[in-house]
C-alpha positions as CSV (number, residue, x, y, z in Angstrom):
1,M,-44.7,65.5,32.7
2,N,-43.5,69.0,33.7
3,E,-42.8,71.1,30.6
4,P,-40.8,74.4,30.7
5,I,-42.9,77.4,31.7
6,T,-43.0,79.9,28.8
7,N,-45.8,82.3,29.5
8,L,-44.3,84.5,32.2
9,P,-43.6,88.2,31.6
10,T,-40.1,89.3,30.6
11,V,-37.7,90.6,33.3
12,T,-36.1,93.9,32.4
13,P,-33.0,95.1,34.2
14,S,-33.0,97.6,37.0
15,P,-31.5,101.0,36.0
16,I,-29.1,100.9,38.9
17,E,-26.3,98.3,38.9
18,A,-26.7,95.6,41.6
19,D,-23.4,96.2,43.1
20,A,-23.5,100.0,43.1
21,P,-21.1,101.3,45.8
22,N,-23.5,104.1,46.8
23,L,-26.1,102.4,49.0
24,R,-28.0,105.6,49.3
25,S,-28.9,105.7,45.7
26,R,-32.6,105.7,45.1
27,T,-34.2,104.3,42.0
28,E,-36.7,106.6,40.2
29,R,-38.4,103.7,38.5
30,P,-42.1,103.8,39.4
31,V,-44.1,100.7,40.3
32,D,-47.3,99.7,38.5
33,S,-50.0,99.4,41.2
34,T,-52.1,97.1,38.9
35,A,-49.3,94.5,38.6
36,P,-49.5,91.3,40.7
37,A,-48.1,91.7,44.1
38,M,-46.6,89.4,46.8
39,S,-44.6,89.7,50.0
40,V,-41.1,88.3,50.1
41,S,-38.7,87.3,52.9
42,I,-35.0,86.8,52.3
43,V,-33.0,84.7,54.8
44,L,-29.4,85.8,54.5
45,E,-27.3,83.6,56.7
46,W,-24.2,85.3,58.0
47,E,-21.8,82.3,58.5
48,N,-20.2,82.6,55.0
49,M,-19.2,86.1,55.8
50,T,-16.5,84.6,58.0
51,Y,-14.8,83.2,54.8
52,A,-15.6,85.8,52.2
53,A,-14.1,89.2,51.6
54,E,-16.0,91.9,53.5
55,E,-17.0,93.6,50.3
56,R,-19.2,90.6,49.3
57,P,-22.0,91.1,51.8
58,R,-21.9,94.8,51.2
59,Q,-22.5,94.2,47.5
60,T,-25.2,91.7,48.3
61,L,-27.1,94.0,50.6
62,A,-26.7,96.9,48.1
63,S,-28.2,94.8,45.4
64,L,-31.1,93.7,47.5
65,K,-31.8,97.4,48.4
66,T,-31.7,98.5,44.8
67,Q,-34.0,95.7,43.7
68,A,-36.5,96.2,46.5
69,E,-36.7,99.9,45.7
70,A,-37.4,99.0,42.0
71,L,-40.3,96.7,43.1
72,F,-41.8,98.6,46.0
73,S,-43.1,102.1,46.4
74,T,-45.5,103.9,48.7
75,A,-46.6,106.0,45.8
76,P,-47.0,103.7,42.8
77,S,-47.7,105.1,39.3
78,P,-50.1,103.0,37.2
79,S,-49.1,104.9,34.0
80,A,-45.4,104.1,34.2
81,K,-44.1,102.9,30.9
82,N,-41.2,100.9,32.3
83,A,-42.8,99.6,35.5
84,P,-41.9,96.0,36.4
85,P,-44.6,93.3,35.8
86,I,-44.5,92.3,39.4
87,R,-44.3,94.2,42.6
88,L,-43.7,93.9,46.3
89,S,-46.9,94.2,48.4
90,A,-44.7,95.1,51.5
91,P,-41.1,96.1,52.1
92,L,-38.7,93.4,51.4
93,E,-38.0,91.5,54.6
94,V,-34.4,90.6,55.0
95,I,-33.6,88.3,58.0
96,L,-29.9,88.0,59.0
97,P,-29.5,84.9,61.2
98,Y,-26.1,84.6,63.0
99,N,-24.6,82.3,65.6
100,S,-24.7,84.2,68.8
101,D,-22.3,81.8,70.5
102,T,-19.4,82.8,68.2
103,I,-20.4,86.3,67.1
104,D,-20.7,89.2,69.6
105,E,-24.1,90.8,69.2
106,A,-23.0,94.4,69.8
107,E,-20.1,94.0,67.3
108,F,-22.5,92.4,64.8
109,L,-25.0,95.2,65.2
110,R,-22.2,97.8,64.6
111,H,-21.0,95.9,61.5
112,A,-24.5,95.4,60.1
113,A,-25.3,99.1,60.6
114,D,-22.2,100.0,58.6
115,L,-23.4,97.7,55.7
116,I,-27.2,98.6,55.7
117,T,-28.7,102.0,55.0
118,E,-32.3,102.8,55.7
119,S,-34.9,102.4,53.0
120,E,-38.7,102.3,53.0
121,A,-38.4,99.3,50.7
122,L,-36.4,97.2,53.2
123,D,-37.3,95.7,56.6
124,V,-34.0,94.3,58.0
125,R,-34.1,92.0,61.1
126,L,-31.1,90.5,62.9
127,L,-31.8,87.0,64.4
128,A,-29.5,85.5,67.0
129,V,-29.4,81.7,66.8
130,S,-27.5,80.1,69.6
131,G,-25.1,77.3,68.6
132,E,-26.4,76.7,65.1
133,T,-24.7,77.0,61.7
134,Y,-25.6,77.4,58.1
135,C,-28.7,75.3,57.2
136,F,-30.0,75.5,60.8
137,Q,-29.6,79.3,60.7
138,K,-31.7,79.1,57.6
139,N,-34.4,77.1,59.4
140,A,-34.5,79.6,62.1
141,G,-34.8,82.5,59.6
142,A,-37.5,80.7,57.7
143,A,-39.5,80.2,60.9
144,A,-39.4,83.9,61.6
145,A,-40.2,84.9,58.0
146,T,-43.6,86.5,57.2
147,G,-43.5,86.7,53.4
148,D,-45.5,84.7,50.9
149,L,-42.2,83.6,49.5
150,V,-39.1,82.8,51.4
151,I,-35.8,83.0,49.6
152,F,-32.5,81.5,50.9
153,L,-29.5,83.6,49.9
154,D,-26.0,83.4,51.3
155,S,-24.1,86.5,52.4
156,D,-21.4,85.8,49.8
157,V,-23.7,85.5,46.9
158,T,-24.4,88.7,45.1
159,P,-27.6,88.7,43.0
160,E,-27.9,90.2,39.6
161,P,-30.3,93.2,39.0
162,T,-33.2,91.0,37.8
163,W,-32.8,88.3,40.5
164,L,-35.7,89.2,42.8
165,A,-38.1,90.0,40.0
166,A,-37.3,86.7,38.2
167,F,-38.1,84.6,41.3
168,M,-41.3,86.6,42.0
169,Q,-42.5,86.2,38.4
170,A,-41.8,82.4,38.5
171,F,-44.2,82.1,41.4
172,L,-47.0,83.7,39.4
173,E,-47.3,80.2,38.0
174,P,-49.3,78.1,40.5
175,R,-47.3,74.9,39.7
176,V,-44.1,76.5,41.1
177,Q,-43.7,75.6,44.7
178,V,-39.9,75.6,44.9
179,A,-37.7,77.7,42.5
180,V,-33.9,77.3,42.1
181,G,-31.6,80.2,41.1
182,N,-28.5,80.1,39.0
183,T,-25.4,80.5,41.2
184,Y,-22.2,80.8,39.3
185,V,-18.6,81.7,40.1
186,D,-17.6,85.3,39.8
187,I,-14.9,85.8,37.2
188,G,-14.8,89.6,37.6
189,R,-11.2,89.5,38.8
190,G,-10.1,88.2,35.4
191,D,-7.5,85.9,36.8
192,A,-6.8,82.3,36.0
193,Y,-7.8,81.2,39.5
194,S,-11.4,82.4,39.4
195,R,-11.9,81.3,35.8
196,A,-10.5,77.9,36.6
197,M,-12.9,77.5,39.5
198,A,-15.8,78.7,37.3
199,L,-15.1,75.8,35.0
200,S,-14.2,73.1,37.5
201,W,-15.8,73.8,40.9
202,M,-19.3,72.7,42.0
203,F,-21.3,75.5,40.5
204,P,-22.6,75.6,36.9
205,L,-21.7,78.4,34.5
206,R,-23.8,81.5,34.2
207,D,-27.1,80.7,32.6
208,T,-27.3,82.8,29.4
209,L,-30.6,81.3,28.1
210,G,-32.9,82.0,31.1
211,G,-36.4,80.6,31.2
212,V,-38.1,78.4,33.8
213,K,-37.7,74.6,33.5
214,P,-37.7,71.6,35.8
215,S,-34.5,70.9,37.8
216,T,-33.2,68.0,39.9
217,W,-31.2,69.8,42.5
218,F,-30.5,73.1,44.3
219,Y,-27.9,74.8,46.3
220,A,-29.1,76.3,49.6
221,N,-27.4,79.6,48.7
222,N,-30.0,80.6,46.1
223,V,-33.4,78.9,46.3
224,A,-37.0,80.1,46.9
225,F,-40.0,78.4,48.5
226,R,-43.6,79.2,49.0
227,K,-44.0,79.8,52.7
228,A,-46.7,77.1,53.0
229,V,-44.4,74.4,51.5
230,L,-41.5,75.5,53.7
231,R,-43.5,75.0,56.9
232,S,-43.3,71.2,56.4
233,H,-40.0,71.0,54.6
234,Q,-37.1,72.2,56.8
235,F,-33.5,71.3,56.4
236,P,-32.9,68.0,58.3
237,H,-30.4,67.7,61.1
238,T,-27.1,66.1,60.1
239,P,-24.4,66.6,62.8
240,G,-21.0,67.4,61.4
241,L,-22.2,67.8,57.8
242,K,-23.0,71.4,57.2
243,H,-24.2,71.1,53.6
244,R,-25.7,67.6,53.6
245,P,-29.2,68.8,54.7
246,A,-29.7,70.6,51.3
247,A,-29.2,67.3,49.4
248,L,-31.5,65.4,51.8
249,L,-34.2,68.1,51.5
250,V,-34.0,67.7,47.7
251,Q,-34.6,64.0,48.1
252,Q,-37.6,64.6,50.3
253,L,-39.2,67.0,47.9
254,E,-38.6,64.5,45.0
255,R,-40.2,61.6,47.0
256,E,-43.3,63.8,47.6
257,G,-43.6,64.8,44.0
258,I,-42.7,68.4,44.5
259,T,-41.0,69.7,41.3
260,L,-38.0,72.0,41.5
261,W,-38.1,74.7,38.9
262,H,-34.8,76.3,37.7
263,V,-35.2,80.0,37.1
264,G,-32.5,81.0,34.6
265,E,-32.8,84.8,35.3
266,A,-32.4,84.4,39.1
267,R,-28.7,84.6,38.8
268,G,-26.2,85.4,41.5
269,H,-22.4,85.2,41.5
270,H,-20.4,83.4,44.2
271,P,-16.6,84.1,44.8
272,A,-14.0,81.4,44.2
273,P,-12.6,80.2,47.6
274,N,-11.0,83.2,49.3
275,G,-7.2,82.6,49.1
276,P,-5.0,79.4,49.4
277,G,-6.2,78.6,52.9
278,H,-9.8,78.6,52.0
279,F,-9.1,76.7,48.8
280,F,-7.4,74.0,50.8
281,L,-10.3,73.8,53.3
282,R,-13.0,73.7,50.7
283,A,-11.4,70.9,48.8
284,V,-10.6,68.7,51.8
285,A,-14.0,69.4,53.3
286,A,-15.7,68.2,50.1
287,G,-13.7,65.0,50.2
288,R,-14.5,64.5,53.9
289,A,-18.2,65.1,53.4
290,R,-18.7,62.4,50.8
291,I,-17.2,59.8,53.1
292,L,-19.2,60.8,56.2
293,S,-22.4,61.1,54.1
294,N,-22.0,57.4,53.4
295,P,-21.5,55.7,56.8
296,S,-21.2,52.3,55.2
297,S,-18.3,53.4,52.9
298,S,-16.1,50.4,52.1
299,L,-12.8,50.0,50.3
300,S,-14.7,49.5,47.1
301,T,-16.5,52.8,47.7
302,V,-13.2,54.6,48.1
303,L,-11.8,52.9,45.0
304,N,-14.9,54.2,43.1
305,F,-14.2,57.7,44.4
306,I,-10.6,57.5,43.1
307,R,-11.7,56.4,39.7
308,A,-14.4,59.0,39.6
309,D,-12.0,61.8,40.6
310,I,-9.5,60.8,37.9
311,I,-12.2,60.9,35.3
312,E,-13.7,64.2,36.6
313,T,-10.2,65.8,36.8
314,G,-9.6,64.8,33.2
315,W,-13.0,66.1,32.1
316,C,-12.5,69.4,33.8
317,C,-9.1,69.9,32.3
318,K,-10.5,69.2,28.9
319,R,-13.3,71.6,29.6
320,I,-10.8,74.3,30.4
321,V,-9.2,73.9,27.0
322,V,-12.4,73.5,25.1
323,E,-14.8,75.9,26.9
324,G,-12.4,78.4,28.4
325,S,-13.7,81.1,26.1
326,K,-17.1,80.9,28.0
327,V,-15.4,82.5,31.0
328,E,-12.9,84.6,29.0
329,L,-10.0,82.4,29.9
330,K,-6.9,83.6,28.0
331,S,-4.7,81.0,26.3
332,W,-1.7,81.9,28.5
333,Q,-3.9,81.2,31.6
334,V,-4.7,77.7,30.5
335,P,-1.7,75.9,32.1
336,A,-2.3,77.7,35.5
337,A,-6.0,76.9,35.3
338,I,-5.3,73.2,34.7
339,G,-2.8,73.2,37.6
340,I,-5.4,74.7,39.9
341,T,-8.0,72.1,38.9
342,I,-5.6,69.2,39.4
343,A,-4.7,70.6,42.9
344,Y,-8.3,70.9,43.9
345,Y,-9.3,67.4,43.0
346,A,-6.1,66.0,44.5
347,L,-6.9,67.7,47.8
348,R,-10.6,66.5,47.6
349,L,-9.4,63.0,47.1
350,S,-6.9,63.3,50.0
351,G,-9.8,64.5,52.2
352,S,-11.8,61.4,51.3
353,L,-8.8,59.0,51.9
354,V,-7.9,60.5,55.3
355,T,-11.5,60.5,56.4
356,Y,-11.9,56.8,55.4
357,L,-8.6,55.8,57.1
358,V,-8.8,58.0,60.2
359,P,-12.5,59.0,60.7
360,S,-11.9,60.1,64.3
361,L,-9.4,62.7,63.1
362,M,-11.7,64.2,60.6
363,R,-15.1,64.0,62.2
364,D,-14.8,67.2,64.1
365,R,-12.7,69.0,61.5
366,F,-13.2,70.5,58.1
367,D,-16.9,70.9,58.4
368,L,-17.1,73.7,55.9
């Protein structure tokens, strides 16, 4: 039986905020050369950038730069009082895979150069991947990675200041082969929409307890592997189902007895769907995916989905009323949050029904 891991050193926040707008800021925090060290590669797919606001990847890259500089130094100071208990043995490798069939390389280079500033703690590499999307861009990035650890992060997920150190510390425990971060919906805008999605969308709430404990699932936007494990555990090929490979990989790891470990301090915030159009697409895509993920779906399967959606909608609406304070939902925002939740699940169910009734119409659409 896998018990929670409790003997890891405590993560302390970096002195510079993760989303600091000035990318040229340099941390003065020294690194303890006697602390355990490892090399890390981060695969940061660029596909989600097409849906998110442009500021998201800027914040993500700024956070990675700040955290790398806190954990890596060419002139470490063993006597530093506030040195982190883990360090990078080499500059943080950040690999940016992108679909070269849909993104112009010269334009992407100009755009990336605008987002990334030079740092001795970062080694940024652009990786053209022809014709591939999401999980397969991640596979390509993992194949090119050189770090002891490979972390998959999405371009629209902004990690908190202790995210990288938390993952690295978890892997000091030999039992940890795969570590899962805590992705939650960003409520920084303070509106009913983002708060409703935080309570009713697919991601859990922000983990306030932390710690390392067994898990049964992960999202491909915030998960770390030992490089040796990743060599034989790639995301499988599932045409027309962009996110299905992550679920299949979880099943493979479970069959082989490889435990997933949830790392509570490896937190990153994900935006709610970006505007009404993206909200519509995400909801319909989720409904479509669950039908196409079950090729033998029958009428009874669809009826089960209808019943499950009614129950889940009711549960989420109750959660908005009972747990709204967890995301700072104001009382006057509750009616709007409930309306948003009902709309999402109605659209998801519509996606399932249309896909079941007219699969040829949906097979090449809404793969999101």
